ZATOR-255397 format. One record per atom (N, C-alpha, C, O): residue in one letter; atom name; z, x, y. Coordinates in nm, 2 decimals, always signed. Layout:
BEGIN
(pt A,CA,(Z,X,Y));
...
REM end
This chain:
BEGIN
(pt I,N,(+0.00,+0.09,-0.12));
(pt I,CA,(+0.00,+0.00,+0.00));
(pt I,C,(+0.00,+0.09,+0.12));
(pt I,O,(+0.09,+0.17,+0.14));
(pt A,N,(-0.10,+0.07,+0.21));
(pt A,CA,(-0.11,+0.15,+0.33));
(pt A,C,(-0.06,+0.05,+0.44));
(pt A,O,(-0.09,-0.07,+0.44));
(pt F,N,(+0.02,+0.11,+0.54));
(pt F,CA,(+0.06,+0.02,+0.65));
(pt F,C,(+0.08,+0.11,+0.77));
(pt F,O,(+0.10,+0.23,+0.76));
(pt T,N,(+0.09,+0.04,+0.89));
(pt T,CA,(+0.12,+0.11,+1.01));
(pt T,C,(+0.25,+0.06,+1.06));
(pt T,O,(+0.29,-0.05,+1.03));
(pt D,N,(+0.32,+0.14,+1.14));
(pt D,CA,(+0.45,+0.10,+1.20));
(pt D,C,(+0.42,+0.00,+1.30));
(pt D,O,(+0.34,+0.02,+1.39));
(pt P,N,(+0.49,-0.12,+1.30));
(pt P,CA,(+0.46,-0.22,+1.40));
(pt P,C,(+0.49,-0.17,+1.54));
(pt P,O,(+0.44,-0.22,+1.64));
(pt A,N,(+0.59,-0.08,+1.55));
(pt A,CA,(+0.62,-0.03,+1.68));
(pt A,C,(+0.52,+0.07,+1.73));
(pt A,O,(+0.51,+0.10,+1.85));
(pt D,N,(+0.43,+0.12,+1.65));
(pt D,CA,(+0.33,+0.22,+1.68));
(pt D,C,(+0.20,+0.18,+1.60));
(pt D,O,(+0.16,+0.26,+1.51));
(pt P,N,(+0.14,+0.07,+1.63));
(pt P,CA,(+0.02,+0.03,+1.54));
(pt P,C,(-0.10,+0.12,+1.54));
(pt P,O,(-0.18,+0.11,+1.45));
(pt T,N,(-0.11,+0.21,+1.64));
(pt T,CA,(-0.22,+0.31,+1.64));
(pt T,C,(-0.17,+0.44,+1.58));
(pt T,O,(-0.25,+0.54,+1.59));
(pt G,N,(-0.05,+0.45,+1.53));
(pt G,CA,(+0.00,+0.57,+1.48));
(pt G,C,(-0.04,+0.60,+1.34));
(pt G,O,(-0.13,+0.53,+1.28));
(pt P,N,(+0.01,+0.70,+1.28));
(pt P,CA,(-0.03,+0.74,+1.14));
(pt P,C,(+0.00,+0.63,+1.04));
(pt P,O,(+0.08,+0.55,+1.05));
(pt V,N,(-0.08,+0.64,+0.94));
(pt V,CA,(-0.07,+0.55,+0.82));
(pt V,C,(+0.05,+0.59,+0.74));
(pt V,O,(+0.07,+0.71,+0.72));
(pt R,N,(+0.12,+0.50,+0.69));
(pt R,CA,(+0.23,+0.52,+0.60));
(pt R,C,(+0.19,+0.46,+0.46));
(pt R,O,(+0.12,+0.36,+0.46));
(pt L,N,(+0.22,+0.53,+0.36));
(pt L,CA,(+0.18,+0.49,+0.22));
(pt L,C,(+0.30,+0.46,+0.13));
(pt L,O,(+0.40,+0.54,+0.14));
(pt V,N,(+0.29,+0.36,+0.05));
(pt V,CA,(+0.39,+0.33,-0.05));
(pt V,C,(+0.32,+0.32,-0.18));
(pt V,O,(+0.22,+0.24,-0.19));
(pt Y,N,(+0.36,+0.40,-0.28));
(pt Y,CA,(+0.30,+0.40,-0.41));
(pt Y,C,(+0.40,+0.33,-0.51));
(pt Y,O,(+0.52,+0.35,-0.51));
(pt P,N,(+0.34,+0.24,-0.59));
(pt P,CA,(+0.43,+0.18,-0.69));
(pt P,C,(+0.47,+0.28,-0.79));
(pt P,O,(+0.39,+0.37,-0.83));
(pt A,N,(+0.60,+0.27,-0.83));
(pt A,CA,(+0.65,+0.36,-0.94));
(pt A,C,(+0.59,+0.33,-1.07));
(pt A,O,(+0.56,+0.21,-1.10));
(pt P,N,(+0.56,+0.43,-1.15));
(pt P,CA,(+0.51,+0.39,-1.29));
(pt P,C,(+0.61,+0.30,-1.36));
(pt P,O,(+0.73,+0.32,-1.35));
(pt N,N,(+0.56,+0.20,-1.43));
(pt N,CA,(+0.64,+0.11,-1.50));
(pt N,C,(+0.73,+0.03,-1.41));
(pt N,O,(+0.83,-0.03,-1.46));
(pt S,N,(+0.70,+0.01,-1.29));
(pt S,CA,(+0.79,-0.07,-1.20));
(pt S,C,(+0.77,-0.21,-1.23));
(pt S,O,(+0.67,-0.26,-1.26));
(pt P,N,(+0.89,-0.29,-1.23));
(pt P,CA,(+0.88,-0.43,-1.26));
(pt P,C,(+0.83,-0.51,-1.14));
(pt P,O,(+0.80,-0.63,-1.16));
(pt L,N,(+0.81,-0.44,-1.03));
(pt L,CA,(+0.77,-0.51,-0.91));
(pt L,C,(+0.61,-0.52,-0.90));
(pt L,O,(+0.55,-0.42,-0.93));
(pt D,N,(+0.56,-0.63,-0.86));
(pt D,CA,(+0.42,-0.64,-0.84));
(pt D,C,(+0.40,-0.59,-0.69));
(pt D,O,(+0.50,-0.57,-0.62));
(pt L,N,(+0.27,-0.58,-0.65));
(pt L,CA,(+0.25,-0.53,-0.52));
(pt L,C,(+0.31,-0.61,-0.40));
(pt L,O,(+0.35,-0.56,-0.30));
(pt A,N,(+0.30,-0.74,-0.42));
(pt A,CA,(+0.36,-0.83,-0.32));
(pt A,C,(+0.51,-0.81,-0.30));
(pt A,O,(+0.56,-0.80,-0.19));
(pt E,N,(+0.58,-0.79,-0.42));
(pt E,CA,(+0.72,-0.77,-0.41));
(pt E,C,(+0.75,-0.63,-0.35));
(pt E,O,(+0.85,-0.61,-0.28));
(pt L,N,(+0.67,-0.53,-0.39));
(pt L,CA,(+0.69,-0.40,-0.34));
(pt L,C,(+0.67,-0.40,-0.19));
(pt L,O,(+0.75,-0.34,-0.11));
(pt A,N,(+0.57,-0.47,-0.14));
(pt A,CA,(+0.54,-0.47,+0.00));
(pt A,C,(+0.65,-0.54,+0.07));
(pt A,O,(+0.70,-0.50,+0.18));
(pt A,N,(+0.71,-0.65,+0.02));
(pt A,CA,(+0.81,-0.72,+0.08));
(pt A,C,(+0.94,-0.64,+0.10));
(pt A,O,(+1.01,-0.65,+0.19));
(pt R,N,(+0.96,-0.54,+0.00));
(pt R,CA,(+1.08,-0.46,+0.01));
(pt R,C,(+1.06,-0.33,+0.10));
(pt R,O,(+1.16,-0.28,+0.15));
(pt T,N,(+0.94,-0.29,+0.11));
(pt T,CA,(+0.92,-0.16,+0.18));
(pt T,C,(+0.84,-0.16,+0.31));
(pt T,O,(+0.85,-0.07,+0.39));
(pt V,N,(+0.76,-0.26,+0.33));
(pt V,CA,(+0.67,-0.26,+0.45));
(pt V,C,(+0.74,-0.34,+0.56));
(pt V,O,(+0.78,-0.45,+0.54));
(pt P,N,(+0.75,-0.28,+0.68));
(pt P,CA,(+0.82,-0.35,+0.79));
(pt P,C,(+0.74,-0.48,+0.83));
(pt P,O,(+0.62,-0.48,+0.82));
(pt E,N,(+0.82,-0.57,+0.87));
(pt E,CA,(+0.76,-0.70,+0.91));
(pt E,C,(+0.67,-0.68,+1.03));
(pt E,O,(+0.70,-0.60,+1.12));
(pt G,N,(+0.55,-0.74,+1.03));
(pt G,CA,(+0.46,-0.73,+1.14));
(pt G,C,(+0.36,-0.61,+1.12));
(pt G,O,(+0.28,-0.59,+1.21));
(pt A,N,(+0.38,-0.53,+1.02));
(pt A,CA,(+0.29,-0.41,+1.00));
(pt A,C,(+0.15,-0.45,+0.95));
(pt A,O,(+0.14,-0.55,+0.88));
(pt N,N,(+0.05,-0.38,+1.00));
(pt N,CA,(-0.08,-0.40,+0.94));
(pt N,C,(-0.08,-0.33,+0.81));
(pt N,O,(-0.03,-0.22,+0.79));
(pt T,N,(-0.13,-0.40,+0.71));
(pt T,CA,(-0.13,-0.35,+0.57));
(pt T,C,(-0.27,-0.36,+0.50));
(pt T,O,(-0.35,-0.44,+0.54));
(pt A,N,(-0.28,-0.28,+0.40));
(pt A,CA,(-0.40,-0.28,+0.32));
(pt A,C,(-0.36,-0.23,+0.18));
(pt A,O,(-0.29,-0.13,+0.17));
(pt V,N,(-0.41,-0.30,+0.08));
(pt V,CA,(-0.38,-0.25,-0.06));
(pt V,C,(-0.50,-0.16,-0.10));
(pt V,O,(-0.62,-0.21,-0.10));
(pt L,N,(-0.48,-0.04,-0.13));
(pt L,CA,(-0.58,+0.06,-0.15));
(pt L,C,(-0.56,+0.12,-0.29));
(pt L,O,(-0.44,+0.12,-0.34));
(pt S,N,(-0.66,+0.18,-0.34));
(pt S,CA,(-0.64,+0.27,-0.46));
(pt S,C,(-0.64,+0.41,-0.42));
(pt S,O,(-0.67,+0.44,-0.30));
(pt R,N,(-0.59,+0.50,-0.50));
(pt R,CA,(-0.59,+0.64,-0.46));
(pt R,C,(-0.72,+0.69,-0.43));
(pt R,O,(-0.74,+0.78,-0.34));
(pt G,N,(-0.83,+0.64,-0.49));
(pt G,CA,(-0.96,+0.68,-0.46));
(pt G,C,(-1.01,+0.64,-0.32));
(pt G,O,(-1.11,+0.70,-0.27));
(pt D,N,(-0.94,+0.55,-0.25));
(pt D,CA,(-0.97,+0.51,-0.12));
(pt D,C,(-0.91,+0.61,-0.01));
(pt D,O,(-0.95,+0.60,+0.11));
(pt L,N,(-0.83,+0.70,-0.05));
(pt L,CA,(-0.76,+0.79,+0.04));
(pt L,C,(-0.85,+0.91,+0.06));
(pt L,O,(-0.92,+0.95,-0.03));
(pt P,N,(-0.85,+0.97,+0.18));
(pt P,CA,(-0.93,+1.09,+0.20));
(pt P,C,(-0.88,+1.20,+0.10));
(pt P,O,(-0.76,+1.21,+0.07));
(pt D,N,(-0.97,+1.28,+0.06));
(pt D,CA,(-0.94,+1.39,-0.04));
(pt D,C,(-0.85,+1.49,+0.02));
(pt D,O,(-0.76,+1.54,-0.05));
(pt D,N,(-0.88,+1.53,+0.14));
(pt D,CA,(-0.80,+1.64,+0.20));
(pt D,C,(-0.68,+1.59,+0.27));
(pt D,O,(-0.69,+1.51,+0.37));
(pt R,N,(-0.56,+1.63,+0.23));
(pt R,CA,(-0.44,+1.58,+0.29));
(pt R,C,(-0.39,+1.66,+0.41));
(pt R,O,(-0.29,+1.64,+0.47));
(pt L,N,(-0.47,+1.77,+0.44));
(pt L,CA,(-0.43,+1.85,+0.56));
(pt L,C,(-0.40,+1.77,+0.68));
(pt L,O,(-0.31,+1.79,+0.76));
(pt F,N,(-0.49,+1.67,+0.70));
(pt F,CA,(-0.48,+1.59,+0.83));
(pt F,C,(-0.41,+1.46,+0.80));
(pt F,O,(-0.44,+1.36,+0.87));
(pt R,N,(-0.33,+1.46,+0.70));
(pt R,CA,(-0.26,+1.33,+0.66));
(pt R,C,(-0.19,+1.26,+0.78));
(pt R,O,(-0.20,+1.14,+0.79));
(pt E,N,(-0.13,+1.33,+0.88));
(pt E,CA,(-0.07,+1.27,+0.99));
(pt E,C,(-0.17,+1.22,+1.09));
(pt E,O,(-0.14,+1.16,+1.19));
(pt A,N,(-0.30,+1.25,+1.07));
(pt A,CA,(-0.41,+1.20,+1.16));
(pt A,C,(-0.48,+1.08,+1.10));
(pt A,O,(-0.57,+1.02,+1.16));
(pt W,N,(-0.44,+1.04,+0.98));
(pt W,CA,(-0.50,+0.92,+0.91));
(pt W,C,(-0.46,+0.79,+0.99));
(pt W,O,(-0.35,+0.78,+1.03));
(pt R,N,(-0.56,+0.71,+1.00));
(pt R,CA,(-0.54,+0.58,+1.07));
(pt R,C,(-0.60,+0.47,+0.98));
(pt R,O,(-0.70,+0.49,+0.92));
(pt L,N,(-0.53,+0.35,+0.99));
(pt L,CA,(-0.58,+0.24,+0.91));
(pt L,C,(-0.68,+0.16,+0.99));
(pt L,O,(-0.65,+0.12,+1.10));
(pt N,N,(-0.80,+0.15,+0.94));
(pt N,CA,(-0.91,+0.08,+1.01));
(pt N,C,(-0.95,-0.04,+0.92));
(pt N,O,(-1.04,-0.02,+0.83));
(pt G,N,(-0.88,-0.15,+0.94));
(pt G,CA,(-0.91,-0.26,+0.85));
(pt G,C,(-0.86,-0.23,+0.71));
(pt G,O,(-0.74,-0.22,+0.69));
(pt R,N,(-0.95,-0.22,+0.62));
(pt R,CA,(-0.92,-0.19,+0.48));
(pt R,C,(-0.95,-0.05,+0.43));
(pt R,O,(-0.96,-0.02,+0.31));
(pt T,N,(-0.97,+0.04,+0.53));
(pt T,CA,(-1.01,+0.18,+0.50));
(pt T,C,(-0.92,+0.27,+0.58));
(pt T,O,(-0.86,+0.23,+0.68));
(pt I,N,(-0.91,+0.39,+0.54));
(pt I,CA,(-0.83,+0.49,+0.61));
(pt I,C,(-0.93,+0.60,+0.66));
(pt I,O,(-1.02,+0.65,+0.59));
(pt G,N,(-0.93,+0.62,+0.79));
(pt G,CA,(-1.01,+0.73,+0.85));
(pt G,C,(-0.92,+0.83,+0.92));
(pt G,O,(-0.80,+0.81,+0.93));
(pt T,N,(-0.99,+0.94,+0.96));
(pt T,CA,(-0.91,+1.05,+1.03));
(pt T,C,(-0.94,+1.03,+1.18));
(pt T,O,(-1.05,+1.03,+1.22));
(pt Y,N,(-0.83,+1.02,+1.25));
(pt Y,CA,(-0.83,+1.01,+1.40));
(pt Y,C,(-0.85,+1.16,+1.45));
(pt Y,O,(-0.76,+1.24,+1.44));
(pt L,N,(-0.97,+1.19,+1.50));
(pt L,CA,(-1.00,+1.33,+1.53));
(pt L,C,(-0.92,+1.40,+1.63));
(pt L,O,(-0.88,+1.51,+1.62));
(pt P,N,(-0.88,+1.33,+1.74));
(pt P,CA,(-0.79,+1.40,+1.84));
(pt P,C,(-0.66,+1.44,+1.77));
(pt P,O,(-0.61,+1.55,+1.80));
(pt A,N,(-0.60,+1.36,+1.69));
(pt A,CA,(-0.48,+1.40,+1.62));
(pt A,C,(-0.51,+1.51,+1.52));
(pt A,O,(-0.43,+1.60,+1.50));
(pt A,N,(-0.62,+1.51,+1.45));
(pt A,CA,(-0.66,+1.62,+1.36));
(pt A,C,(-0.68,+1.75,+1.43));
(pt A,O,(-0.64,+1.85,+1.38));
(pt R,N,(-0.73,+1.75,+1.55));
(pt R,CA,(-0.75,+1.87,+1.63));
(pt R,C,(-0.61,+1.93,+1.66));
(pt R,O,(-0.59,+2.05,+1.66));
(pt T,N,(-0.52,+1.84,+1.70));
(pt T,CA,(-0.39,+1.89,+1.73));
(pt T,C,(-0.32,+1.95,+1.61));
(pt T,O,(-0.26,+2.05,+1.62));
(pt L,N,(-0.33,+1.88,+1.50));
(pt L,CA,(-0.28,+1.94,+1.37));
(pt L,C,(-0.34,+2.07,+1.34));
(pt L,O,(-0.27,+2.16,+1.29));
(pt W,N,(-0.47,+2.09,+1.36));
(pt W,CA,(-0.53,+2.22,+1.33));
(pt W,C,(-0.49,+2.33,+1.42));
(pt W,O,(-0.47,+2.44,+1.38));
(pt R,N,(-0.46,+2.29,+1.55));
(pt R,CA,(-0.41,+2.39,+1.64));
(pt R,C,(-0.27,+2.43,+1.60));
(pt R,O,(-0.23,+2.54,+1.62));
(pt N,N,(-0.19,+2.34,+1.54));
(pt N,CA,(-0.06,+2.37,+1.49));
(pt N,C,(-0.07,+2.47,+1.38));
(pt N,O,(+0.02,+2.56,+1.36));
(pt V,N,(-0.17,+2.46,+1.30));
(pt V,CA,(-0.20,+2.56,+1.19));
(pt V,C,(-0.22,+2.70,+1.26));
(pt V,O,(-0.17,+2.80,+1.21));
(pt W,N,(-0.30,+2.70,+1.36));
(pt W,CA,(-0.32,+2.83,+1.44));
(pt W,C,(-0.19,+2.88,+1.49));
(pt W,O,(-0.16,+3.00,+1.48));
(pt R,N,(-0.11,+2.79,+1.55));
(pt R,CA,(+0.02,+2.84,+1.61));
(pt R,C,(+0.11,+2.90,+1.50));
(pt R,O,(+0.17,+3.00,+1.52));
(pt A,N,(+0.11,+2.84,+1.38));
(pt A,CA,(+0.19,+2.89,+1.28));
(pt A,C,(+0.14,+3.03,+1.23));
(pt A,O,(+0.22,+3.12,+1.21));
(pt H,N,(+0.01,+3.05,+1.22));
(pt H,CA,(-0.05,+3.18,+1.18));
(pt H,C,(-0.02,+3.28,+1.30));
(pt H,O,(+0.01,+3.39,+1.27));
(pt R,N,(-0.04,+3.24,+1.42));
(pt R,CA,(-0.02,+3.32,+1.53));
(pt R,C,(+0.12,+3.38,+1.54));
(pt R,O,(+0.14,+3.49,+1.57));
(pt A,N,(+0.22,+3.29,+1.50));
(pt A,CA,(+0.36,+3.33,+1.51));
(pt A,C,(+0.38,+3.45,+1.41));
(pt A,O,(+0.48,+3.53,+1.43));
(pt T,N,(+0.31,+3.46,+1.31));
(pt T,CA,(+0.32,+3.57,+1.21));
(pt T,C,(+0.27,+3.70,+1.27));
(pt T,O,(+0.30,+3.81,+1.22));
(pt L,N,(+0.18,+3.70,+1.37));
(pt L,CA,(+0.11,+3.81,+1.42));
(pt L,C,(+0.19,+3.87,+1.54));
(pt L,O,(+0.18,+4.00,+1.56));
(pt F,N,(+0.26,+3.79,+1.61));
(pt F,CA,(+0.33,+3.84,+1.73));
(pt F,C,(+0.44,+3.95,+1.71));
(pt F,O,(+0.44,+4.05,+1.78));
(pt P,N,(+0.52,+3.94,+1.60));
(pt P,CA,(+0.62,+4.05,+1.59));
(pt P,C,(+0.57,+4.19,+1.58));
(pt P,O,(+0.62,+4.28,+1.65));
(pt A,N,(+0.46,+4.21,+1.51));
(pt A,CA,(+0.41,+4.35,+1.50));
(pt A,C,(+0.34,+4.39,+1.63));
(pt A,O,(+0.36,+4.50,+1.67));
(pt L,N,(+0.27,+4.29,+1.69));
(pt L,CA,(+0.21,+4.33,+1.82));
(pt L,C,(+0.32,+4.36,+1.93));
(pt L,O,(+0.30,+4.45,+2.01));
(pt D,N,(+0.42,+4.28,+1.93));
(pt D,CA,(+0.53,+4.30,+2.03));
(pt D,C,(+0.60,+4.43,+2.01));
(pt D,O,(+0.62,+4.50,+2.10));
(pt A,N,(+0.62,+4.47,+1.88));
(pt A,CA,(+0.69,+4.59,+1.85));
(pt A,C,(+0.60,+4.71,+1.89));
(pt A,O,(+0.64,+4.81,+1.95));
(pt A,N,(+0.47,+4.70,+1.86));
(pt A,CA,(+0.37,+4.81,+1.90));
(pt A,C,(+0.36,+4.82,+2.05));
(pt A,O,(+0.35,+4.93,+2.11));
(pt W,N,(+0.36,+4.70,+2.12));
(pt W,CA,(+0.35,+4.70,+2.27));
(pt W,C,(+0.47,+4.76,+2.33));
(pt W,O,(+0.46,+4.84,+2.42));
(pt M,N,(+0.59,+4.73,+2.27));
(pt M,CA,(+0.72,+4.79,+2.33));
(pt M,C,(+0.72,+4.94,+2.31));
(pt M,O,(+0.76,+5.02,+2.39));
(pt K,N,(+0.67,+4.99,+2.19));
(pt K,CA,(+0.66,+5.13,+2.16));
(pt K,C,(+0.57,+5.20,+2.26));
(pt K,O,(+0.60,+5.30,+2.31));
(pt A,N,(+0.45,+5.14,+2.28));
(pt A,CA,(+0.35,+5.20,+2.37));
(pt A,C,(+0.41,+5.20,+2.51));
(pt A,O,(+0.39,+5.30,+2.59));
(pt T,N,(+0.47,+5.10,+2.55));
(pt T,CA,(+0.53,+5.09,+2.69));
(pt T,C,(+0.64,+5.20,+2.70));
(pt T,O,(+0.65,+5.27,+2.80));
(pt A,N,(+0.73,+5.21,+2.60));
(pt A,CA,(+0.84,+5.30,+2.60));
(pt A,C,(+0.79,+5.45,+2.61));
(pt A,O,(+0.85,+5.53,+2.67));
(pt T,N,(+0.68,+5.48,+2.54));
(pt T,CA,(+0.63,+5.61,+2.54));
(pt T,C,(+0.53,+5.64,+2.65));
(pt T,O,(+0.48,+5.75,+2.66));
(pt G,N,(+0.50,+5.54,+2.73));
(pt G,CA,(+0.42,+5.56,+2.85));
(pt G,C,(+0.27,+5.56,+2.81));
(pt G,O,(+0.19,+5.61,+2.89));
(pt D,N,(+0.23,+5.51,+2.70));
(pt D,CA,(+0.09,+5.50,+2.66));
(pt D,C,(+0.03,+5.38,+2.72));
(pt D,O,(+0.02,+5.27,+2.66));
(pt V,N,(-0.01,+5.39,+2.85));
(pt V,CA,(-0.06,+5.28,+2.93));
(pt V,C,(-0.18,+5.21,+2.87));
(pt V,O,(-0.19,+5.09,+2.86));
(pt V,N,(-0.28,+5.29,+2.82));
(pt V,CA,(-0.40,+5.24,+2.76));
(pt V,C,(-0.37,+5.15,+2.64));
(pt V,O,(-0.42,+5.04,+2.63));
(pt E,N,(-0.28,+5.20,+2.55));
(pt E,CA,(-0.25,+5.13,+2.43));
(pt E,C,(-0.17,+5.00,+2.47));
(pt E,O,(-0.19,+4.90,+2.41));
(pt A,N,(-0.08,+5.01,+2.56));
(pt A,CA,(+0.00,+4.90,+2.60));
(pt A,C,(-0.09,+4.79,+2.66));
(pt A,O,(-0.07,+4.67,+2.63));
(pt Q,N,(-0.19,+4.83,+2.74));
(pt Q,CA,(-0.28,+4.73,+2.79));
(pt Q,C,(-0.37,+4.67,+2.68));
(pt Q,O,(-0.40,+4.55,+2.69));
(pt R,N,(-0.41,+4.75,+2.59));
(pt R,CA,(-0.49,+4.69,+2.48));
(pt R,C,(-0.41,+4.59,+2.40));
(pt R,O,(-0.46,+4.48,+2.37));
(pt L,N,(-0.29,+4.63,+2.37));
(pt L,CA,(-0.20,+4.54,+2.29));
(pt L,C,(-0.17,+4.41,+2.37));
(pt L,O,(-0.16,+4.30,+2.32));
(pt E,N,(-0.15,+4.43,+2.50));
(pt E,CA,(-0.12,+4.31,+2.59));
(pt E,C,(-0.24,+4.22,+2.59));
(pt E,O,(-0.23,+4.10,+2.59));
(pt G,N,(-0.36,+4.28,+2.59));
(pt G,CA,(-0.48,+4.20,+2.58));
(pt G,C,(-0.49,+4.11,+2.46));
(pt G,O,(-0.53,+4.00,+2.46));
(pt L,N,(-0.45,+4.18,+2.34));
(pt L,CA,(-0.45,+4.10,+2.22));
(pt L,C,(-0.35,+3.99,+2.22));
(pt L,O,(-0.37,+3.88,+2.17));
(pt R,N,(-0.23,+4.02,+2.27));
(pt R,CA,(-0.12,+3.92,+2.28));
(pt R,C,(-0.17,+3.80,+2.37));
(pt R,O,(-0.14,+3.69,+2.34));
(pt Q,N,(-0.24,+3.83,+2.48));
(pt Q,CA,(-0.29,+3.72,+2.57));
(pt Q,C,(-0.39,+3.64,+2.50));
(pt Q,O,(-0.39,+3.52,+2.51));
(pt Q,N,(-0.48,+3.71,+2.42));
(pt Q,CA,(-0.58,+3.63,+2.35));
(pt Q,C,(-0.51,+3.54,+2.24));
(pt Q,O,(-0.56,+3.43,+2.22));
(pt L,N,(-0.41,+3.59,+2.18));
(pt L,CA,(-0.34,+3.50,+2.09));
(pt L,C,(-0.27,+3.38,+2.16));
(pt L,O,(-0.27,+3.27,+2.11));
(pt R,N,(-0.21,+3.41,+2.28));
(pt R,CA,(-0.15,+3.30,+2.35));
(pt R,C,(-0.25,+3.20,+2.39));
(pt R,O,(-0.22,+3.08,+2.39));
(pt D,N,(-0.37,+3.24,+2.42));
(pt D,CA,(-0.48,+3.15,+2.47));
(pt D,C,(-0.56,+3.08,+2.35));
(pt D,O,(-0.64,+3.00,+2.38));
(pt V,N,(-0.53,+3.12,+2.23));
(pt V,CA,(-0.61,+3.07,+2.11));
(pt V,C,(-0.61,+2.92,+2.11));
(pt V,O,(-0.71,+2.86,+2.07));
(pt T,N,(-0.50,+2.85,+2.14));
(pt T,CA,(-0.50,+2.71,+2.13));
(pt T,C,(-0.58,+2.64,+2.24));
(pt T,O,(-0.60,+2.52,+2.24));
(pt Q,N,(-0.64,+2.72,+2.33));
(pt Q,CA,(-0.73,+2.66,+2.43));
(pt Q,C,(-0.87,+2.65,+2.38));
(pt Q,O,(-0.96,+2.60,+2.44));
(pt T,N,(-0.90,+2.70,+2.26));
(pt T,CA,(-1.03,+2.70,+2.19));
(pt T,C,(-1.08,+2.55,+2.19));
(pt T,O,(-1.01,+2.46,+2.14));
(pt D,N,(-1.20,+2.53,+2.23));
(pt D,CA,(-1.26,+2.39,+2.24));
(pt D,C,(-1.29,+2.35,+2.10));
(pt D,O,(-1.37,+2.41,+2.02));
(pt L,N,(-1.23,+2.24,+2.06));
(pt L,CA,(-1.26,+2.17,+1.93));
(pt L,C,(-1.34,+2.04,+1.94));
(pt L,O,(-1.36,+1.97,+1.84));
(pt N,N,(-1.37,+2.00,+2.07));
(pt N,CA,(-1.44,+1.87,+2.09));
(pt N,C,(-1.57,+1.86,+2.02));
(pt N,O,(-1.61,+1.75,+1.99));
(pt G,N,(-1.64,+1.97,+1.99));
(pt G,CA,(-1.77,+1.96,+1.92));
(pt G,C,(-1.75,+1.94,+1.77));
(pt G,O,(-1.85,+1.91,+1.71));
(pt A,N,(-1.63,+1.96,+1.72));
(pt A,CA,(-1.60,+1.94,+1.58));
(pt A,C,(-1.58,+1.79,+1.56));
(pt A,O,(-1.47,+1.74,+1.60));
(pt V,N,(-1.67,+1.72,+1.50));
(pt V,CA,(-1.66,+1.57,+1.49));
(pt V,C,(-1.64,+1.52,+1.35));
(pt V,O,(-1.65,+1.40,+1.32));
(pt T,N,(-1.60,+1.61,+1.26));
(pt T,CA,(-1.55,+1.57,+1.13));
(pt T,C,(-1.43,+1.65,+1.09));
(pt T,O,(-1.41,+1.76,+1.15));
(pt P,N,(-1.35,+1.61,+1.00));
(pt P,CA,(-1.23,+1.69,+0.96));
(pt P,C,(-1.28,+1.83,+0.91));
(pt P,O,(-1.22,+1.93,+0.93));
(pt Q,N,(-1.39,+1.83,+0.83));
(pt Q,CA,(-1.44,+1.95,+0.78));
(pt Q,C,(-1.49,+2.05,+0.89));
(pt Q,O,(-1.47,+2.17,+0.88));
(pt A,N,(-1.55,+1.99,+0.99));
(pt A,CA,(-1.60,+2.07,+1.11));
(pt A,C,(-1.48,+2.13,+1.18));
(pt A,O,(-1.48,+2.24,+1.23));
(pt I,N,(-1.37,+2.05,+1.19));
(pt I,CA,(-1.25,+2.10,+1.26));
(pt I,C,(-1.19,+2.22,+1.18));
(pt I,O,(-1.16,+2.33,+1.24));
(pt K,N,(-1.18,+2.21,+1.05));
(pt K,CA,(-1.13,+2.32,+0.97));
(pt K,C,(-1.22,+2.44,+0.97));
(pt K,O,(-1.17,+2.55,+0.94));
(pt A,N,(-1.34,+2.42,+1.00));
(pt A,CA,(-1.44,+2.54,+1.00));
(pt A,C,(-1.42,+2.63,+1.12));
(pt A,O,(-1.46,+2.74,+1.13));
(pt V,N,(-1.35,+2.58,+1.23));
(pt V,CA,(-1.32,+2.65,+1.35));
(pt V,C,(-1.19,+2.74,+1.33));
(pt V,O,(-1.08,+2.68,+1.32));
(pt W,N,(-1.21,+2.87,+1.32));
(pt W,CA,(-1.10,+2.96,+1.30));
(pt W,C,(-1.13,+3.08,+1.40));
(pt W,O,(-1.21,+3.16,+1.37));
(pt P,N,(-1.06,+3.08,+1.51));
(pt P,CA,(-1.08,+3.19,+1.61));
(pt P,C,(-1.06,+3.33,+1.55));
(pt P,O,(-0.96,+3.35,+1.48));
(pt S,N,(-1.16,+3.41,+1.57));
(pt S,CA,(-1.15,+3.55,+1.50));
(pt S,C,(-1.03,+3.63,+1.54));
(pt S,O,(-0.99,+3.71,+1.47));
(pt I,N,(-0.97,+3.60,+1.66));
(pt I,CA,(-0.86,+3.68,+1.70));
(pt I,C,(-0.74,+3.66,+1.60));
(pt I,O,(-0.65,+3.75,+1.59));
(pt L,N,(-0.74,+3.55,+1.53));
(pt L,CA,(-0.63,+3.52,+1.44));
(pt L,C,(-0.64,+3.61,+1.32));
(pt L,O,(-0.55,+3.63,+1.24));
(pt D,N,(-0.76,+3.67,+1.29));
(pt D,CA,(-0.78,+3.76,+1.18));
(pt D,C,(-0.78,+3.91,+1.23));
(pt D,O,(-0.76,+4.00,+1.15));
(pt T,N,(-0.81,+3.93,+1.36));
(pt T,CA,(-0.83,+4.07,+1.41));
(pt T,C,(-0.71,+4.12,+1.49));
(pt T,O,(-0.72,+4.24,+1.53));
(pt A,N,(-0.62,+4.04,+1.53));
(pt A,CA,(-0.51,+4.09,+1.62));
(pt A,C,(-0.40,+4.16,+1.54));
(pt A,O,(-0.30,+4.11,+1.50));
(pt H,N,(-0.43,+4.29,+1.52));
(pt H,CA,(-0.33,+4.38,+1.46));
(pt H,C,(-0.31,+4.50,+1.55));
(pt H,O,(-0.41,+4.55,+1.61));
(pt P,N,(-0.19,+4.56,+1.55));
(pt P,CA,(-0.17,+4.68,+1.63));
(pt P,C,(-0.25,+4.80,+1.58));
(pt P,O,(-0.24,+4.90,+1.64));
REM end
C-alpha cells in the first residue's frame, strides 16, 4: 500500500507491506496503518521504481509512483556532500602543513582544490531529466581532489 502523508500530500510516498502469512487483508492493513485522509494506491512490488537511491523523491501520481526530479537532484547532491566530507580531512591537513612550512604555492593549490570541493554542489543538474541522468553526473573534482 502506497500512501502520502495527509499533512504533506506532495511529500514522499510511504509504503506499507503486508507481512507474510498476515491474517489481515489489504483493507484491514490500510485501516490500521494508513493515516485518515491520505492518498492511497495498492501496488505490487513490480510497480515500484527499481532504483531505491531516490526513494525519498518518489511521489504518488494516481496509481503509479514517479520520481520527483527536484528532490532527486537534492538527494544526489547529498551523496556528493557525503563523499566530499571524506576528502576534506586529508586536504585540510596538507593545507595546514603547507601553510606552516611556508610553501605558498602548495597552499594555494590545495586551497583551490578545497574551494572546488566547497563549490561542487553548485553543479547544474537541471539538464538531467531522468533519475539515471542525475546519477550520471559526478563532478570530476570528487575523484581528483587529493593532496
